[in-house]
N, C-alpha and C positions, 0 to 999 in steps of 0.2 A: 647271478650266481657268483659266489666268491671264487677267485682263482685258488688252486691247491695250496700255493705258498701262503696266501692270506689266511686260510683256515689254519695252517700249521703255525703261523705266527701267533694267532690268537691262542691256540692251545698251549704253545710254549710260553707265551707271555703270562698265562694264568698260573703256570707252575712257579712255586717259590724257588728261591736260589737253592735251598737245601734239597730240592727234589728235581732240579733241572736235568741231572744225569739220568734219573729214572724216566723222566718225561721224554727225553730224546730217544732213549733205547726203546721205550714202549711204542712210540710212533713208528720207529724203524721196523719193529716186529709186526706191528699191526698192518702196515702197508705192504709187507712182503709175505706174511703168513708164516714166518719162521718161528721156531721155538728156542733157538739158540742165537746168541749175539753178544757183541762186546763194544764198549765205547773206550777207545784208546786216546790218551791225551799226550801231545808233544810237550815235554818238560826239558827245555834246554837241548842237550844232545841225547836225551833219553826218551823212551816211549814207555808209558805206563798204562796198565789196565785200570780204568777208573770204575767201571761198572760192567758186570757180566751177567748174562741170563743163560742158564743151563737147563734145558728141557722145561722151560717155563718157570724155573726157580731163580729168584733174583739173588745175585751175589755181589755185594759192594766190596770193592778191592782197592780203596784209595792208596796209592803209593806203590803198588805191585809193579815192578819194572820188567820189561820184556827185553831179553838179550838182543843187542844190535844185530840186525840182519836175520832175526829169527821170525819167520812167519810172513804171511801175506800182508798183515797190517803194517809191518815195517816196510815192505815193498811199496805199499801205497803212500806211506808217510814220506818216504825218500823221493819218490818220483812225482808225487802229487797227481797220480792218475788212478782211476778206478780199476778194479780187477774182478773178473768173473771166472770162477773155476767150478765146473760141474763134474769134474773127476779129480778131486783135490789130492788124492793119494799119489797121483801121477804128476802133480804140479811141482816144479822144482822149488817153488817158494813156500810150499806148505809146511807148517809145523803145528802139531796138535797142542792145545792149551789144556782143556779140561776133559775132552773126550774126542775120539776119532770121528771126523765128519767127512762127507763126500762132496758136498757142494758149499761154496762160499761166495758171497757177493760183498764187496768192500769198496767204500768210496772215501775220499779225503774230505775233511771239513776245512774249507778255505776261508780265511779272513784277511781282507786286503792283500790277496794273492799269496798269503802265507799259510802253510799247512799247520793248523793248530790241533788237529785231532783226526781220528779215523772212526767211521762207523762200519761195523762188520756184522753180517748175519750168516748163519750156517745151518745146514741140514744134514741128517744122517743118510738121506736119500741122494742118489745121483740125479743130475739134471733137474734139480729143484728150482733153479732160478733162471730168469730170462733177462733180456735187455730192458723189458718193462719194469722188472724189479729193481734193476740198477737205476733207472730213471726215478722211481719212487724214492729210493735211498738218497739220490742226488738232491731231490726236493727237500727231504728232511734235513740233509746236511746244510743246504743253503739257508734254510730258516733257522737252523740251530746255531750257526756260526756266531751271530752277534750276541745271542743269549749265553752261549758257552763262554765267550770271551769275557762278558761281564761277570759271569760266575767265577772265572779264574781270578779276576781282579778282586772280587769280593773275598775269596778265600785267602788270597795273598795278603791283603790288608788286614784281614782278621787275625792271621798268624802274627803279623807285625805289631798291630795296634790293639789287639784284644777285641776289636769289633770290626765288622765288615762295612765297607762303604761302596756305594753303587751308583752308577749312572744308568737309568732305565731307558733313556732314548725315546721318551714319549712325546717330547715337544720338539718342534722344528729347531728351536735354538740349541737344545742339547744335542740333537742329531748332528747339527753342523759342527758343534764342538767335538763330538766323538770322531767325526770324519777327519777333521783337521788334526786332532791328536794322533790318530792312527797314521796319518801321512807324515807328520813331523817327527814323531817319536823315534823312528830308526836312525835319524840324523843326529848330529851334535849341535844343531842350530839353537841359539839362545831363544827362550820363550818368555814373553812378558804377559802375565795374567792380570787383567784389570777388572775391577768390580767392587761392589759395595761389600762391607764387612759381612761375613757369614754366607757368601754366595758359593763357597766351595773351592776357593783358589788352591788351598793346600791339597785337597783331594785331586784336582785336575793335575797338579804337579806330580803327585804320586802316580796318576794314570799315565802321564808321559814317561816317567821313569820305568814303570811296570812294562810298558810296551817297547822299551829301548833295548839296545844291545848291552846296556849297563845294568840291567835289572838284577843281576846276581851280585852286584857291588853295592856299597852303602848309599843310602838316601839320607842326607844330613840336612836338617831344618835349622835355619838361623833367623831369628826374629830380630830385625834391625831396630825395632821400636822398643823392645823389652830389655835391651842391654845398654847401660850407660855409655856415652860416646867415648869416654876415656878407656873403657875396657873392650870396646868392640873390635879394635884393631888386633889386640892380643887374642880375642876370641876367634877372629877369622884366620889370622896368620900364625898364631902361637907366639911365644917369646922365649928368650934364652935366660938362664939363671943370672940374676943381677941386672936385668935390663932396666928395672925401675924399683923404687922402694916397695918392698913386699914381694918381689919376684924371687922367692927362695928356691925355686926349682924350675926346670925347663918345662914349658907347656906345649903340648901338641895342639895346633890350630885346627879349626873345623874343616878348612880346605884340605889339610893333610889327611884328616879322618875320612874325607869323602873321596880320596884318591881312587881313580878308576870308575867312580860312580857319579852321583849327582848332588850338587849343592843347591838347596832351595833358599833363596834370600827373600823372606817375607817382609812386607812393609819397606820395600826398597826406597820409597819416597822419604823415609826418615833417616837415610844415610847421610852423615855429615859430609860437607864438601871436600874435606881433606881425605876422607876415605873413598869418596867417589873417584878421585884421581888414582888411588892405589888399586881400586877394583878395576878401573879401566885398563891399567897396565896388565893385570892378570888376564883379562879378556883378550888383550891384543898380543901378549907375548907368552902367556902361560906361566910367567915367573912371579914369585913373591918372596919377601924376606920376613922372617920372624922378627918381632920387635927386639931391638938391641943386638941383632946378629951382624957380624962382620964377614961371615962366610959368603961364598958365591950364592946367588939366588937359587931357590928351590923351584922345581917345576911342578905344576898342578895339572894332572891329567883328569879333568873333571868337566862335567857339563853344568852350566849355570842356568837356573830357572829363577825368575823374579816375579814378585807379585806386589800389588799396591792397591789401596782404595783412595789414594790421593790423586789430585788433578795435576798430573805431571806436566801437561801443556802449560798451565798457568805458572807452575813452579819454574819451568824453563824460561818463560817470559820475564819472570821476576829475578832470574839469575840464581835461584835456589837449587836447581838441578841442571847438571851439565848436559848440553845437547849431544855431545859426542858419546857420552855414556848411554844416554837414552837410545841412540841409534844402534849401539852395540848390543844392548840387552833386548831389543824389540825386533829382531829379525822376523820373528813370528809374534804377533800380538793377538791375544784372545780376550774378548770382553765377555764376562760371565753375566747372564741376565739375572735381575733380582727375582725373588720368588713371586712378587705381585704380578709379574708378566707371564707366569707359568701356572696360573690357577687350574688349568685343565688337568695337570698331573698331580694335584694336591691329594686326591684320594689314594693314589698309588704310593706317594711319599709317606702319607700317614700310615699306610699298611706296612711299609718297609720299616719305618722307625718304631712302630708298635711291636712288630716282630722282634726287632733288636732288643727293645726294652723287656719284652716277655722273656727272652732268653737270659737276660742278665738279672732279672728280678724274680724269676720263677712264676710269672703270671701267665694268664691264658686269654688275653683280650684279642678277639678276632673280628670285631666290627666297630663301627662308629655310627651313632645315631644321626639320622638325617638333619635334625636341627643343629647338632654339634658341628657337623660338616658345613652346614650353611654359615655358621658363625665364623669358621675358619676361612671359608671362601670370601666372606665380607671383610676380613681383617687384612691389613696391608703388610704385615710382617717386616718391620724395619730391620730386624735382625736376620732376616732371610732364612736359609736352610738351618743354620745353627739354632735360631730361635724356635723353628718348628720342631726340630729334634728334641730340644729341652722341654717344650710345651707338651709334646706327645708323651715323653717319658713321665712327666708330672701327672698327666691324665691317666696313664697306665697304672701308676702307683696308687692313685686315689680311687680308681674304679673298683667297685665291689662286686660287679657282675662279670659279664663277658663282652661288654662293649663300652665305649667311651660315650658319656652323656654330656650335655651342655654344662651341667653343674661341676664337671670335672675340669673345665677350662678356667683359666684365671679371669678375674673380674674385668681387666682391661680388654680382653677378647670378647667377653659377654656384653660389652657396651657400658661397663661401669667406670669407676674412678678415673678421672683425668682424660676421658676420651671425647668429651664434648668440645665443640668449637669455641675458641677464645672470643670474648665479647668485644671485638673491635672490627672495624670495617664499616661500609655503608649499610643503611637499613635494608635495602633490597638484597645485598649479598649475604648479610647475616640471616635474613629471613629464609633465604634459599638453603643456607648451611644448616640451620636448625630444623627446617622441614625435612631435609634429606636425612638428617640424623634420626628424627622422630619416625619417619617412614621405615627406615631400615630396622630400627629396634622393634617397631610395631610388627612388621612382617616376621622377624625372627622369633618374637615372643609367641605370636599365634601359631607358628610352625612347631615350636617346642611344645606348646600345650596340646597340639593335635598330633604329636609324635610323628611329624613329617607328612601327615596326610593333608595335601594341598586343598582338596575339596572341603574337608572339615574345617581347616584353618580359615578358608574364605567365608564359610557360613558363620563362624564365630566372629569374624571381622565385620560382618554385615555387608559384604560386597560380593559381586559375582566372581566366579573362578577366573574368567578372562582378565578382569581387572587385577586380581591378586597375582596372576602370573606376570602381568605387565609390571607390577611393583617389584616382584622378585627379580625380573630381568634388569630393571632400572638400577637396582642396588647390588647386582652381582651375586644374587643368591641362586644357586643352581636348583634344578628341579628335584634333586635328591632330597 
């Protein structure tokens, strides 16, 4: 039998981001038998009511703030301790919100020892709740914490970028990254993010910023590879009028724009050696000079996050990247796994990206055909998460029903153009490569024809089901 929190985790995980507040509140009411309750979220120095249920009626109240010190919810948020009141009108911390109640049970939602919210249930009857009800609420809060934190990140990035981004925490690699980010974020330690292109380095950098004390200040992205070397210094530090030909006005640098916040230097491996020295000075002293300035150095109160897909170890051996700069930017180093190592969470990612595409394009795709999913599982995704997002968006746009079919995927994913092994190498190695390619395409084709029914696909292939399953396993095709 599953432990209570495991069941809760499954129920909350099944809830979409847009419904997570409702799901948390619903579980709290169900496990306490209450008809009234509220979900309160800590927002900086404020506490706001995010979702409320009054006599069984759901009331969404995003952004409604609760005056400081007003009510039991504030008491729980400030102390981090649960509160049980069975005669609320005589409780010094009680304050009515929507109606007068006599019993209240309230617990904090803790994430990494930080109070991020409060779950509260109430009743118009006296002595309605017991310690057992508090225990049930505590279990809901413990399961809800990680999902609520991800939802907060999703909404924060959606406001800033126009689309939400999310870590679901379904693979061991991502769970480890989440844990490290939460531990490192409250500090000012430099973080170096390493990984292939498209693995989500900028997202993780935003995740660090979102969970830091600098979250209310700017998050400034500087792509070191996209700006010509002769302009990058001016971009970083700014310049004074007349500093060089064409400098007709004083320019504010990105470091000054990020004052108090976070500067994210993407593709740090492309930074020129001369700028590496100046960046090192900023990291060591916090001081920099705009190009052409003779004034005293300016100070930068910011946190530096860096990312690269380059092999910095080889670059240091070749003298193309400074060892001392590397040690300064890599106090904490996170390596992001490629998508091909996380095939187990592919169905969830497809669902997240399809939901995002639905919202942006007015579509209603809510499923993916088993054969189409099998094709995605078999594909290596050299472009990682970025490629998957674009691929799913394309499929959503092309789909004419309510699910993604194999025909909505691009030819190179379906096994077409340019995906066959190149004709070089020894005869035995080439034979194995071609046979592997043939077997995979054969299995996927039979599955597509049989609409994902493995038994029917095996009959069409003229082999028994056990052998067919063995071929599926050999080529990374899931049972779906």
